[in-house]
N, C-alpha and C positions, 0 to 999 in steps of 0.2 A: 504493500500500500504506500502511496505517495502523499495523499491528502486526506486527512481525517478530521472531522469536526466533533468536538465534545459538546454535549448538551446536558441539561439537568435542571432541577429546581434551584431556586436561589439558595445560596450558602451551602451547596452540596460539596464544594471544594474544587470546582473547575479551575479557577485561577491558580490556586495553590498547587494543584496537581501539575498543571502545565508549566508553572514556574520551575518546579523540581525537575521535570523531564528536560526542560531546556538547559538547566544548570548541569545535570549529570550526563547529558548526551549532546554536548555542544557541537560535535562534528557530524551528528546525524539528524538533529531536530532543529526546526525553527518554529516559533510560536507567534501567532497573531492574536492580539487581545480581542475581546468582544467588540464588534463594530458599533453596536448601538450604544453601549456604555462609553466607548471612546468618543463618539459624537456628542453625547450628552455632556461629558466633562469638558471637551474642547470648546464647545459652543455655549456652555453655560445654560443649557436647556433644562427646564423643569420637566422631568420624565412623565409626569401624570397630567400636568395642566397645560402643556404646550405641544400637544400631539401633532397638529398640522405643521408647525415649525420643525418638529422632529422628523416627520416623514420627508419633508423637503431636504433637510440636512443629510439624511441617510441616502437619498437619491444622489446627491452631489458627491458623497463620499465613496460611492461604489467603484468608479473608475480607478481610483488610487488603490482600493483594496484588491481589485482584480490584478493590477500591476504587481502588487506585493506577492500575491499568491503565485503568479507566473514566474516571478523572479526566483522565489524559493524552489519551485519545482524545476526550473532550469538549472539550478545549482546541484540537482541530484539529491536534495535533502527531503526529509519528511516534513511536510507542512501540517502543523497542528493548529487548528483554529478554535477559538472559544465561541460557542453559540453560532447561530446562523439566522438568516432572514425568515426561515420557516418558524423558528421560535418566536420571533417578533410578530410575525403574522398571527400566530396562535394567541399571543398576549393581546394583540390589537383586537382580535375577534372577541376574546373573553372580556375585555374592558370596554367594548363598544366603540372602538376607535375606527370610524369609517374612513378616515383619511388614508391610513396605511393599507387597510383592506382593499380600498379601491385602487390604490397605487400599485399594489403588489403584482397583479398580472403583467403590468408593463415592465417590471424590473426582475421578474422571477428568474429569467435566464441570463441576467447580466454577469453573474459570477459563475465560475466553473463548478461543475458538480463534483463533490468529493468521492473518494472511493468507498467511504463508509461514514455513517454517523454513529457515534459512541455515546450512549446515554448512561450517565451515572445516576442510578436509581436510588431514591430515598423517599420514605413516607412523608407525606405533607406535614404531619405533626412535627417530625424531626427538622424539616426545613424551617418551620416557624420558630422552633427553639434556637436554631443556629442563626437565623436572621436577627433575633433579639440579641444574641450573644455578640454578633459582629459589630453592632452599634452603628449601622448605616441606614437610618430610618428613611432617608430620601429614596432608597431603592427597595424598601420592604413591600411585599405583596401579601394580602391576606389569604386565608385558606380557601374560601369559596372561589376566588378568582384563580387560584392555582389549580383547583379541580377542573374548572372550565377550560383553562389553558391546556392542561394535559390531554383532555378529551379532544380538543381541537388539534393539538399537535399530532396525536395518534392518527387522526383522519388525514392530516397533511402528509404524513409519512406513507400512507397507502398510495399516494399519487407519485411517489418518488422511485427512481430506479436504484439508487444507492441503498444498500442494506442498512438497517438499524440494528446495532449490536448493543446489548444491555449488559451492564456490569453493576454488581451490588456495591453501593457506596455506604450502606448502613453497617459498616464493620470497621475494623482497625485501619489506621492509615497504612500500616505495613501491607495488609491484605489488599487494600484498594490499589496501591501502587503496583504490587506484584501482578495483580490481575490485568491491569492496563499495560504494563510492560510486556506481558505475555501476548496480549491481543495485538499489540503494535510490533511484536517481534524485536524488541529492543533488548540487547544483551550487553551488559557492562563488561568492558575488556581492558580496564586500566592496568592490569598486571602484565599485559603483553608488551613485548619490546618490538614495536612494529617498524624496524628499519626498512623492511621490504615494502612498507606502506608509506613511502616518502616520494617527494618529487624527484624526477630524474634531472630536469633542467629548470631552473628558476631565473627568468630574466628580471633583474632588479633595476627599475627605471625611475626617472624623476630628475627634477632640476638639480643643479649643484647645491649642496648643503641642504637638501630636502630631508635627509635622514637616512640615506642608503648606507653610508659607512657605519652609522650608529646601529642600524639594523644588524649588520654583520658583526659588529662588536658585541651586541647583545647575544647573538646566537653562538658566538665563540665562547662566552663565559657561562653558559648553562650546561648541564649534564647532557651527554648524548641521548640518554633515554628520555629525558624531559623534552629535549628538542624534537626528537622523532615523534613522541606521543602527542605533544601539544601543537607543534608547528610543522610537522611532516617534512622535516629536513634531516637527512642522514648525515654522517660524517661528510663534510663538504669541502669542495675545492672552489676557489674564486678566480675568475678571469675578469679583470677590470681594465677598461681601455685607457684609463687616465695615466697609468705608468707608461704605456706605449706612447701616448701623446707627450708625456714629460720627456721621454727619450728623444723625441723629435725636436722639442724645444732645445734640449742640451746639444743635440747635433747642430742645430742652427747657431748656437753659441760658438761651436768649433769652427763652422764655416765662416762666421763673422770675424773670428780671430785671424783666419788665414787669407780671406779674400774680401771681407767686408760686405758680403751679400748673403742675407738669410734666405732660406728656401721656403719655409712653411709658416713662419711666425714673425711677429715683431714685438719689440719690448713695449710694455704698457704698464704704467703705475708700479714700477718695480717688479713686474711679473711679465707674463707673456699673453699675447692675443693671436689667435689663428688668423692668417691672412690668405690662406689657400683652402677653399672649402672642399677640395678633393680629399683633404685629410680625413674627413668623416667617413668616406667610403673605404679609405685605406685602413682605418682602425677596425672596421667590421671585417674586412678580409683578413686582418691579422688575428682577430678573434676566431674566425673560421679555421685558420690554419692551426692555431694553438689548441682549439677544442678537438679537432679531428686527429691531431697527433697524440694528445695526452689523455683523452677521456673518451671512453666508449659510451656514447649516448644510446646505443642500440640495445644495451643490456640492462633492463630495470633491476635484475637480480644482483647487480654489482653493489647494491646497498650504499651508493654514494650519491650525493646531490651536487650538481654543478651549478654555481651561482655566477651568472654573467651580468656584470654591472656596467651601465653606461647612461649618459645623459645626452639628449638631443633637443634641438630647438628649431624654430622656424615653421613655415607652413606645411612642410612635408618631412620634417626631420625624422620622426619615429617611423613613418611609413617607409621612407627610403632605407633606413637602417634595417628594419625587419625584412624588407624585400631582398636585401643583400645577404642576410644571414643564411647559412646553409639549410636547406630543407631537412637534412638529417637532424639538425639542432631543433628546428621549429616543430617537428613532429613529436618531439619528446618534451616540449617546453610549455610552461605556464608563465605568465607575466604579472609581476606586481609593480604597480606604478605608485610611488610615494608622492602624494600630492601636497604641495604648498604653493602659495601665491608667489609671484615674482618678487614682491617687496620682502616677503618673509625669507625667501631664498637669499636675497641680497643681505638682509640683516644677519642671518646665520653665517653667510659666507665671510662677512667682515669679522664676526665674533670669533670664529674658529681660526682665523689667520694668525700664524706665528712666523714672523720674518726669519727666525733662526732655523725653523724646522719645516719650511713650507712645502717640502716634498713628502711629509708624513701623510698617512692615510686620512687622518682626521684634521689635518692642519693646512692642506693646500687651499689656495684661494684663486678665484677667477676675478680679473680686473673688471671694473664697472663697464668699460667699453665693450669687452667681450660678453659680459652678462646681458647687456641691453641688445647687442646685435644678434647674438646667437641664442640666448635663452629668454629674451623678453616675452616671447610667446612660443607655444609648441602645439603640435597637432594631435596630442593624445585624446583630448575630449571630443575632437571631431571624428576620430577613428572608432571611438567606443560609445556605447549607449548604457547609461546606468553605471553602478559601481561594480558590477560583476557581469560577465558574459563571455562571448567569444568574438574575436576580431579576425577577419579574413585576410590572410596573407597568401597571395597566389591561390593555390587550391587547398590550403591548409587552414583549419580553424584553430586559433591559438586562444586557450582560456586566459582570461585576465581578471584582475581585481584592482580597483583604485582605492587606495587607503589614504584617507585624510590624516595628515600628520601635523595639524595645528590644533591648539597651541602647542608650542614646543614643550616637551617634558623630558626630564632625565630620571623620573621615578620608575623603577623597574616594573611595578605593578601596573602602572598606566600604559607603559610600552607593551607589556605582555598582553594586555587586553586588546590593544589596537592590533597587534600582530595576529593574535588568535582570531579575532573577528574577521580579519581579511583572509588569512591563510586557510582557515577551516573550510569555508565555502569554496575557495579557489581549488583546494585539493579535491573536494568532492566533485566539482565540475571537471577537473583535469582527469580524474579517474574515470568518470563517465565517458568523456571524449576518447580517452585512451582505449577503453573497452569496446567502443563502437568502431574502431578502425580495423 
């Protein structure tokens, strides 16, 4: 199953159950909160006294909910959704809300049908006790209305093709969770050492000083088991085109000293700026040669991850770079774009610059002239749609994720959550694409 919706009486424990599943299965599950409740809270709507306004707000919210569902399914993850429009239709009928009852036929097919509905069953009397205990009177519903709603909901399910699966929720938390885990076929596997379940090739992209080197530094300083389990990166090898570029700058220094004519660069603000844009294609060809000589991207069982790091800018910078990368690399690759604004990139670029150690991994700097000309804009967001998906390079679909890396943080827990949130869905999509080839 790929898409399951939980339903049940108020205070049955839907939100709490879904929160736990999302927490303990971060690489398998994504949860969408109850749409109606989200609309009520976001719009400041009185649930019982502003029913026409609520119906219209729900209608407007449907396209975004549809997009969220499709995005999760495209990632190869299990989409778990709290409640559904059928439940709201049943409540509307029970409460005499004609606005939504009349609107419902026009929107009934807007959202994709799930693979199954899972009802957490609870006696009405227990629901009333739990409603009182939770202390959210604005959402409480009395017993007679709940009885009418359940009868209407059962009639609604008779018109649906997706099955209704019932699970007893009038029991211990342990038993409820165990039953739902079994139904969803979720199996906790934290004890495994899944080096074989890791990326083969990860393209690490983004503006200078966006956080790519910090990403590598973070991954270097955690345990291999933790890195494989949480971030899907095996013992890794890095190919970064900056040292190759730096060698060209230094060769230009030598040429300048013997014949006063640089070939690829010019001096700028105590550093260097590229003056021959054919350098960018040269760097990719150098990456191709180094990868194909030293790293077998054709064998996932090698239990190594190759990280290829580079920055590009301009109206076709990333497209040109990806099109020049060897197809053998692209077929095994996923791309992580570390996203920061140009001004944030420049701020961090200045902050990390150390004149005495400017060729260090975290301390090299790009002069302002080069930043504005080469990296003032790039084509990443025109190549991609949304924060995760696939981009077409020739006849190859390359899975990608765009990770927002602002505001800057050096706190390990903050960075860990950012990396996990991007790499988990990216790995799921990469595995799905790999398996379909």
